[in-house]
C-alpha positions, 0 to 999 in steps of 0.5 A: 321886898320888905323895907329895912330901917336905919338906926342912928347909934350914939357911940359915946366918947370912945370907951366901949364900956360907955355904950348903952345896952340898946346901942350894943343890941342895934349893932349886933343886929346890923347888916350895914354899919356906917362908921364915923371917924371919931368912933372907937374902931373896935366898935365893929367887933359888936357888929360881926355880921355887918358890912362896915363902911367908913364915912368920916367927917372931920373939920379941916380934913377930907370928909365924906359928903353928907349927901352921899351918906344920906343916899347910902342909908336910903339905898341899903334900907330900901334893900330890906337891910338894917343900917346902923349909922354910928356917930361919936358922942350923942347923935343928937348933939352936933352930929348932923342927925337933923339933916339925916332924919329929915332925908330918911323921913322924906324917903319914907325910911323908918328910923330910930335913935339911940342916945349916948354920952356926949363928950362934954359929959365925959370931960366933966366926969374926967375932971370930977366936977358937975356941969351944973353945980348950983353954987356956980350956975343955973345950967349948961350951954352946949355950943359949937364954935363953928356956925354953918356959915363959918362965923362964930357965935355971939360969945359975949351974949353966951358969957352973959347967961352965967351958964357953964359953957361946953364948947365943941369944935373950938380948938382952932379958935381957942385964942379968939374965943377966950379973948372975946369971952374975956370981955364979958367975964373975968380972966380968972374964970375957971376953964379947962380943955379935955382932949379925947374925953372919955377915951383911953387917950384922954388928956386934960388941963385946967386953968383960967379963961386968961391962960387956958389957951396957952396951957392947952397949946403948951400941953400939945392938946388939939382936936377933938377937944371940949373947952369948958368955961365957968365957975363950976369948973373950979370945983375940979381943983378940989378933986384933981391935984394931978390936974393942977400939976399938969397945968402948972407944968404946961405953963412952965414949959410955955414960958 
């Protein structure tokens, strides 16, 4: 029997309009789709002939074991099927793609990758700002607030780089991470939180490192969300009067 293949498809931050043409083509040819929780469920309409298996993985929730997902991909590919593993955002950024690529290659299964838009980029677009505005920084750092051993990154070292920080999976630790960053950065450093970036449900607040945790909590923002910190985020105010008003309203409600 001819061996099938696996395609790791990046579904982007939510809006199906942000899918690449390559992603749409892969879905259209899929026999089996393994679907993450944070992916727009309407994406299955682009895979009309596929069997859809939901394999959600979310922090703090009951999740499908990673080893089971890897076995599923191998099993169906060995039957000669085209397996499309759909991940939110970009598959190569905090999506455990490294583990899945290694497992598939060890098993001799052909695998390809389709890139997509990560939520940090969608968050910046919603705020109307550049993550790498040259008046404020020399680059951007993408970092997860949760290391594999459940410890935290060295926030002081990250703050010292002068980069825009795009922090993933940080809402459960936003108070402590902001406080630690505040030991190396001014509490007036611009910051923002964007929930469900790039989707129809997007919500966002802007403020400073000193008050963004309070603002986000007052606005009822939670996971999934991106936390952005750095001088470049201050540019959002020039284009987002509504953002400033939303932040002001949230802070007043929290008082």
